[in-house]
VMD Tcl script that draws the C-alpha trace (Angstrom):
set ca {
  {0.00 0.00 0.00}
  {2.82 2.36 0.87}
  {4.60 1.78 -2.44}
  {1.31 2.27 -4.33}
  {0.73 5.61 -2.58}
  {4.30 6.72 -3.24}
  {4.15 5.77 -6.90}
  {0.63 6.85 -7.83}
  {-0.99 9.07 -5.20}
  {1.89 11.26 -4.03}
  {2.86 12.60 -7.51}
  {-0.75 13.55 -8.23}
  {-1.26 15.24 -4.86}
  {2.03 17.14 -5.23}
  {0.77 18.48 -8.56}
  {-2.76 19.20 -7.36}
  {-2.32 21.15 -4.12}
  {-0.20 24.00 -5.59}
  {-2.61 24.28 -8.53}
  {-5.61 24.56 -6.17}
  {-3.85 27.22 -4.10}
  {-2.92 29.07 -7.30}
  {-6.59 29.29 -8.31}
  {-7.62 30.53 -4.88}
  {-4.90 33.20 -4.82}
  {-5.90 34.48 -8.25}
  {-9.55 34.71 -7.18}
  {-8.65 36.66 -4.04}
  {-6.51 39.19 -5.95}
  {-9.34 39.89 -8.43}
  {-11.78 40.23 -5.52}
  {-9.56 42.90 -3.92}
  {-9.38 44.88 -7.19}
  {-13.20 44.77 -7.33}
  {-13.34 46.14 -3.78}
  {-11.06 49.01 -4.86}
  {-13.35 49.81 -7.81}
  {-16.46 49.64 -5.60}
  {-15.03 52.50 -3.52}
  {-15.05 54.76 -6.60}
  {-18.83 54.73 -7.06}
  {-21.61 52.64 -8.55}
  {-21.02 53.60 -12.19}
  {-17.33 52.76 -12.09}
  {-18.03 49.53 -10.22}
  {-20.71 48.61 -12.79}
  {-18.32 49.39 -15.68}
  {-15.62 47.29 -14.04}
  {-18.03 44.38 -13.54}
  {-19.12 44.63 -17.17}
  {-15.55 44.55 -18.44}
  {-14.57 41.73 -16.11}
  {-17.58 39.66 -17.25}
  {-16.79 40.27 -20.93}
  {-13.09 39.63 -20.44}
  {-13.69 36.46 -18.42}
  {-15.53 34.98 -21.40}
  {-12.61 35.82 -23.69}
  {-9.89 34.90 -21.20}
  {-11.16 31.34 -20.75}
  {-10.80 30.88 -24.52}
  {-7.21 32.14 -24.34}
  {-6.40 30.03 -21.30}
  {-7.96 26.95 -22.86}
  {-6.18 27.38 -26.18}
  {-2.77 28.06 -24.63}
  {-3.46 25.38 -22.00}
  {-2.74 22.74 -24.63}
  {0.93 23.70 -24.24}
  {1.06 21.85 -20.90}
  {-0.54 18.75 -22.47}
  {2.03 18.54 -25.26}
  {4.86 19.36 -22.86}
  {3.84 16.57 -20.47}
  {3.87 14.04 -23.31}
  {7.29 15.13 -24.55}
  {8.66 15.33 -21.01}
  {7.64 11.72 -20.45}
  {9.40 10.81 -23.69}
  {12.48 12.85 -22.59}
  {12.34 14.91 -25.80}
  {13.77 18.30 -24.74}
  {14.12 19.61 -28.30}
  {10.40 19.03 -28.91}
  {9.54 20.92 -25.68}
  {11.65 23.85 -26.91}
  {9.71 23.81 -30.20}
  {6.40 23.74 -28.30}
  {7.61 26.74 -26.27}
  {8.56 28.57 -29.46}
  {5.22 27.95 -31.18}
  {3.29 28.76 -28.01}
  {5.02 32.14 -27.81}
  {4.37 32.69 -31.53}
  {0.67 32.02 -30.98}
  {0.66 34.37 -27.98}
  {2.14 37.10 -30.20}
  {-0.54 36.53 -32.86}
  {-3.32 36.59 -30.25}
  {-1.78 39.66 -28.62}
  {-1.80 41.64 -31.88}
  {-5.31 40.58 -32.94}
  {-6.97 41.17 -29.58}
  {-5.10 44.42 -29.00}
  {-7.37 45.91 -31.66}
  {-10.41 43.92 -30.47}
  {-10.08 45.27 -26.92}
  {-9.73 48.83 -28.16}
  {-13.08 48.57 -29.94}
  {-14.91 46.23 -27.58}
  {-16.75 48.86 -25.57}
  {-19.12 49.56 -28.47}
  {-20.62 46.11 -27.89}
  {-21.84 47.26 -24.49}
  {-24.48 49.30 -26.28}
  {-26.21 45.96 -26.91}
  {-26.63 45.60 -23.14}
  {-28.34 48.97 -22.91}
  {-25.59 50.52 -20.80}
  {-25.37 54.26 -20.23}
  {-22.79 56.38 -22.09}
  {-21.00 57.06 -18.78}
  {-20.53 53.36 -18.04}
  {-19.42 52.68 -21.62}
  {-16.89 55.50 -21.32}
  {-15.40 54.07 -18.13}
  {-15.33 50.59 -19.67}
  {-13.53 51.92 -22.74}
  {-10.74 53.41 -20.61}
  {-10.41 50.11 -18.70}
  {-10.23 48.03 -21.89}
  {-7.69 50.26 -23.63}
  {-5.37 50.07 -20.65}
  {-5.78 46.27 -20.57}
  {-5.02 45.97 -24.30}
  {-1.34 46.89 -23.83}
  {-0.81 43.93 -21.52}
  {-2.33 41.20 -23.68}
  {0.86 39.88 -25.30}
  {2.86 39.63 -22.05}
  {-0.19 38.00 -20.43}
  {-0.43 35.35 -23.14}
  {3.33 34.84 -23.24}
  {3.47 34.39 -19.46}
  {0.65 31.82 -19.71}
  {2.71 29.84 -22.25}
  {5.76 29.79 -19.97}
  {3.61 28.80 -17.00}
  {2.05 25.98 -19.03}
  {5.52 24.74 -19.95}
  {6.41 24.61 -16.25}
  {3.12 22.87 -15.39}
  {3.72 20.33 -18.14}
  {7.13 19.62 -16.61}
  {5.39 18.90 -13.31}
  {6.73 21.81 -11.25}
  {3.44 23.20 -9.95}
  {5.14 24.59 -6.82}
  {7.03 27.10 -8.96}
  {3.72 28.07 -10.56}
  {2.26 28.68 -7.09}
  {5.21 30.85 -6.01}
  {5.02 32.82 -9.24}
  {1.27 33.42 -8.87}
  {1.68 34.57 -5.27}
  {4.10 37.24 -6.52}
  {1.72 38.03 -9.37}
  {-1.20 38.54 -6.97}
  {0.88 40.78 -4.70}
  {2.00 42.92 -7.66}
  {-1.54 43.14 -9.03}
  {-3.02 44.35 -5.73}
  {-0.09 46.70 -5.03}
  {-0.13 48.34 -8.46}
  {-3.93 48.42 -8.40}
  {-3.88 50.33 -5.12}
  {-1.18 52.74 -6.36}
  {-2.67 53.44 -9.80}
  {-6.38 53.48 -8.88}
  {-6.07 55.79 -5.87}
  {-2.92 57.67 -6.87}
  {-0.25 56.88 -4.29}
  {3.47 57.71 -4.01}
  {3.04 60.96 -5.92}
  {1.16 59.44 -8.88}
  {-2.19 60.91 -10.00}
  {-5.31 58.82 -9.26}
  {-6.30 57.00 -12.46}
  {-9.51 55.39 -11.22}
  {-10.79 52.53 -13.36}
  {-8.06 53.18 -15.94}
  {-5.56 52.49 -13.19}
  {-7.04 49.03 -12.70}
  {-6.29 48.26 -16.35}
  {-2.77 49.63 -16.13}
  {-2.16 47.64 -12.94}
  {-2.89 44.41 -14.83}
  {-0.76 45.50 -17.79}
  {2.25 46.48 -15.68}
  {1.92 43.36 -13.52}
  {1.75 40.98 -16.48}
  {4.61 42.72 -18.31}
  {6.80 42.60 -15.23}
  {5.81 38.99 -14.59}
  {6.76 37.94 -18.12}
  {10.17 39.60 -17.87}
  {10.83 38.05 -14.45}
  {9.82 34.62 -15.72}
  {12.10 34.87 -18.78}
  {14.98 36.02 -16.58}
  {14.37 33.15 -14.16}
  {14.21 30.51 -16.89}
  {17.34 31.79 -18.60}
  {19.23 31.57 -15.32}
  {17.89 28.18 -14.24}
  {19.82 25.16 -15.43}
  {16.75 22.98 -15.90}
  {14.69 25.49 -17.86}
  {17.17 27.57 -19.86}
  {17.58 24.84 -22.47}
  {13.97 25.25 -23.60}
  {14.42 28.96 -24.35}
  {17.89 28.63 -25.87}
  {16.90 25.73 -28.14}
  {13.66 27.22 -29.46}
  {15.08 27.61 -32.96}
  {16.92 24.27 -33.10}
  {13.94 22.20 -34.19}
  {12.99 24.51 -37.06}
  {11.31 21.88 -39.20}
  {8.95 20.60 -36.49}
  {5.95 22.83 -35.92}
  {3.48 22.36 -33.09}
  {1.47 25.51 -33.80}
  {-1.44 23.72 -35.45}
  {-1.46 21.00 -32.78}
  {-1.59 23.64 -30.03}
  {-4.59 25.25 -31.73}
  {-6.30 21.95 -32.61}
  {-6.12 20.66 -29.03}
  {-6.47 24.00 -27.25}
  {-9.27 25.76 -29.12}
  {-11.96 23.18 -28.18}
  {-10.76 23.55 -24.58}
  {-11.21 27.31 -24.68}
  {-14.59 27.04 -26.39}
  {-15.74 24.47 -23.82}
  {-14.80 26.82 -20.98}
  {-16.61 29.73 -22.63}
  {-19.67 27.57 -23.30}
  {-19.93 26.73 -19.61}
  {-19.21 30.31 -18.46}
  {-21.86 31.50 -20.91}
  {-24.36 28.96 -19.60}
  {-24.08 30.16 -16.01}
  {-24.41 33.75 -17.19}
  {-27.61 32.69 -19.00}
  {-28.73 30.97 -15.78}
  {-28.23 34.27 -13.94}
  {-30.42 36.07 -16.48}
  {-33.13 33.39 -16.20}
  {-33.15 33.58 -12.41}
  {-33.46 37.36 -12.64}
  {-36.45 36.97 -14.94}
  {-38.22 34.86 -12.28}
  {-37.76 37.33 -9.40}
  {-35.08 39.29 -7.55}
  {-35.06 36.80 -4.66}
  {-34.19 33.86 -6.92}
  {-31.46 35.95 -8.56}
  {-29.91 36.99 -5.23}
  {-30.05 33.43 -3.87}
  {-28.48 32.03 -7.02}
  {-25.66 34.58 -6.85}
  {-24.87 33.45 -3.28}
  {-24.58 29.84 -4.47}
  {-22.52 30.83 -7.51}
  {-19.76 32.13 -5.23}
  {-19.30 28.63 -3.76}
  {-19.71 26.96 -7.15}
  {-16.88 29.10 -8.53}
  {-14.63 28.00 -5.68}
  {-15.54 24.34 -6.17}
  {-15.02 24.62 -9.92}
  {-11.54 26.02 -9.36}
  {-10.65 23.03 -7.18}
  {-12.09 20.48 -9.64}
  {-10.31 22.01 -12.62}
  {-7.02 22.12 -10.70}
  {-7.31 18.40 -9.98}
  {-8.25 17.76 -13.62}
  {-5.16 19.65 -14.77}
  {-3.02 17.51 -12.45}
  {-4.63 14.39 -13.96}
  {-3.83 15.70 -17.44}
  {-0.19 16.43 -16.69}
  {0.49 13.23 -14.76}
  {-1.29 11.04 -17.28}
  {0.34 12.79 -20.24}
  {3.77 12.24 -18.70}
  {3.12 8.51 -18.17}
  {1.78 8.08 -21.71}
  {4.82 9.87 -23.10}
  {7.02 7.55 -21.02}
  {5.12 4.55 -22.45}
  {3.90 3.57 -18.96}
  {0.37 2.87 -20.13}
  {-0.78 0.67 -17.24}
  {0.23 3.34 -14.71}
  {-1.48 6.02 -16.81}
  {-4.76 4.10 -16.57}
  {-4.74 4.40 -12.77}
  {-4.42 8.21 -12.74}
  {-8.06 8.95 -13.61}
  {-9.49 6.84 -10.78}
  {-7.04 8.24 -8.22}
  {-7.67 11.85 -9.24}
  {-11.42 11.31 -9.43}
  {-11.46 9.80 -5.93}
  {-9.51 12.76 -4.57}
  {-11.89 15.29 -6.16}
  {-14.96 13.27 -5.11}
  {-13.92 13.22 -1.44}
  {-13.33 17.00 -1.37}
  {-16.67 17.76 -3.02}
  {-18.50 15.25 -0.80}
  {-17.18 17.00 2.31}
  {-18.31 20.36 0.89}
  {-21.76 19.02 -0.01}
  {-22.29 17.54 3.45}
  {-21.25 20.87 4.97}
  {-23.89 22.65 2.87}
  {-26.50 20.06 3.89}
  {-25.94 20.19 7.65}
  {-25.34 23.93 8.04}
  {-26.51 25.87 4.96}
  {-27.26 29.07 6.91}
  {-23.63 29.39 7.93}
  {-22.45 29.52 4.32}
  {-25.28 31.83 3.30}
  {-24.54 34.20 6.19}
  {-20.96 34.67 4.95}
  {-22.34 36.48 1.91}
  {-25.89 37.56 2.77}
  {-27.46 39.07 5.89}
  {-29.60 36.35 7.48}
  {-32.51 38.32 8.92}
  {-36.27 38.60 8.60}
  {-36.10 40.92 5.59}
  {-34.37 38.25 3.48}
  {-36.43 35.17 4.33}
  {-37.59 34.45 0.77}
  {-34.08 34.80 -0.58}
  {-32.68 32.65 2.23}
  {-35.32 29.99 1.56}
  {-34.27 29.81 -2.09}
  {-30.58 29.91 -1.19}
  {-30.86 26.92 1.16}
  {-32.46 24.80 -1.55}
  {-30.04 25.99 -4.24}
  {-27.04 25.35 -1.98}
  {-28.06 21.75 -1.22}
  {-28.69 21.05 -4.92}
  {-25.41 22.77 -5.76}
  {-23.64 20.40 -3.36}
  {-25.00 17.41 -5.27}
  {-23.99 19.06 -8.54}
  {-20.45 19.61 -7.21}
  {-20.13 15.91 -6.37}
  {-21.10 15.01 -9.93}
  {-18.81 17.74 -11.28}
  {-15.85 16.12 -9.52}
  {-16.46 13.04 -11.65}
  {-17.18 14.90 -14.89}
  {-14.18 17.22 -14.70}
  {-11.87 14.34 -13.77}
  {-13.01 12.44 -16.85}
  {-12.46 15.59 -18.87}
  {-8.92 15.84 -17.51}
  {-8.26 12.27 -18.59}
  {-9.49 12.90 -22.13}
  {-7.45 16.08 -22.28}
  {-4.32 14.05 -21.57}
  {-5.22 11.99 -24.63}
  {-5.56 15.18 -26.69}
  {-9.28 14.43 -27.09}
  {-10.81 17.85 -26.39}
  {-13.44 18.16 -29.10}
  {-15.66 15.47 -27.57}
  {-15.72 17.25 -24.19}
  {-16.74 20.49 -25.91}
  {-19.56 18.67 -27.72}
  {-20.90 17.08 -24.53}
  {-20.87 20.49 -22.81}
  {-22.99 21.98 -25.58}
  {-25.45 19.09 -25.41}
  {-25.75 18.82 -21.63}
  {-25.80 22.50 -20.70}
  {-27.36 24.34 -23.63}
  {-29.55 21.71 -25.33}
  {-30.74 19.94 -22.18}
  {-30.24 21.83 -18.92}
  {-31.27 25.32 -20.06}
  {-34.54 24.50 -21.92}
  {-35.61 21.77 -19.47}
  {-34.76 24.00 -16.51}
  {-36.72 26.88 -18.05}
  {-39.75 24.64 -18.53}
  {-39.58 23.26 -14.98}
  {-39.11 26.73 -13.48}
  {-41.90 28.44 -15.39}
  {-44.50 25.75 -16.18}
  {-44.42 23.42 -13.14}
  {-44.68 23.77 -9.38}
  {-40.94 23.15 -8.98}
  {-40.19 26.85 -9.50}
  {-36.60 28.13 -9.79}
  {-35.28 24.88 -8.29}
  {-36.07 23.39 -11.68}
  {-32.94 24.89 -13.19}
  {-30.66 23.14 -10.70}
  {-32.56 19.86 -11.05}
  {-32.14 20.05 -14.83}
  {-28.43 20.82 -14.44}
  {-27.94 17.77 -12.22}
  {-29.78 15.50 -14.67}
  {-27.81 16.86 -17.64}
  {-24.49 16.35 -15.86}
  {-25.40 12.70 -15.23}
  {-25.86 12.29 -18.99}
  {-22.57 14.12 -19.58}
  {-20.77 11.76 -17.18}
  {-22.22 8.73 -18.98}
  {-21.00 9.98 -22.37}
  {-17.55 10.95 -21.07}
  {-17.11 7.64 -19.25}
  {-17.82 5.72 -22.47}
  {-15.26 7.85 -24.27}
  {-12.66 7.39 -21.52}
  {-13.20 3.65 -21.56}
  {-12.64 3.54 -25.30}
  {-9.66 5.91 -25.30}
  {-7.88 5.06 -22.06}
  {-8.72 1.66 -20.70}
  {-8.30 -0.04 -24.06}
  {-4.85 1.45 -24.63}
  {-1.97 -0.88 -25.25}
  {1.71 -0.10 -25.03}
  {2.07 -0.65 -28.75}
  {-0.56 2.03 -29.41}
  {1.43 4.83 -27.79}
  {2.52 6.04 -31.23}
  {-1.10 7.08 -31.80}
  {-0.43 10.10 -29.61}
}
mol new
graphics top color blue
foreach p $ca { graphics top sphere $p radius 0.5 }
foreach p [lrange $ca 0 end-1] q [lrange $ca 1 end] { graphics top cylinder $p $q radius 0.2 }
display resetview
């Protein structure tokens, strides 16, 4: 048992914990920036929220697309092919440059789309200043993501955690200085929030390049980027990564649509759902961190031709995620008011909202348990470079099943707004069934001789 844990469980846990902490730290830093903007007034806070919502939809596409770098790196690391990793790094940075140039112009014209949301000219003006400041930091942001994905693919998630702690500190520090005008600088307001991100990401990229060039293990990947000139991984990065990014945006878009539907029912359902969404976001961060660890560990073992060991990774990672989400769900079940009170005042004036929130939170707990299974299966398929199928199942389960069935249950039955969460749970069960069939076909039927397929 001890040797099994050392060989299979320990490597996965060592990957997972720093990735989970990284997600939590990033969330906290963005929360603090939002608090800063809230102090500047309702219009600025609304403009900031609008930009952050719009950017979050785009950013998940970028993260997903560039996230394929860690998948390819893990495979080549397992195969001990350092020249190929250098080529992946080169093509990842090339793609980040292309994305940086294209979206520089997109961001500088994105505020006009806010007219479609019926926003006031004042809010659109604030949003435009925010977006234009952000646009200058896009390339270093994408380039830093590529380098981070290389490090993740090599299995050094602790370095990623340390780097993101520094990143969060810089982001909050520069946000405070630029937004409020400290140390002799003029207050820039919401524009300062954009410049804080740009300066932070630019500085982070430069620090990361300096670190890698001066680290014996990593410098070879930067110095050998042009050695493997005839081998291009650009198309493979896009082919694997784009479905990932689209899948993320599909799911982000679904929960935004859910928010709109809850608001159409009544303000109490909307407020209660927003309370639950805070905990769902936290749980999702944990599940996706574990899934990324599954991807990296499994990709490494496949690259090393250790197929039988690779088959065990999904079950181990899924069990780990399941236990964490089960503990969370039981906590919601036995003391829902405690979790609600952390976000919402629990008093007589909010009884209807609290009533909804208790029901939503319990159903959300069940959903999180199922999500631990679904996202783990997704992580396994991602290690096999099979990302298109996961995107397809997300479209089917969330948009073609959960949303219309939930709408019908909420508006045409006695179930009320709980119908949306019931429909989500049912659709995720279908998603799990489809993903498990795919995993069985792709993973558990692998043979050592079939490793060349990858």
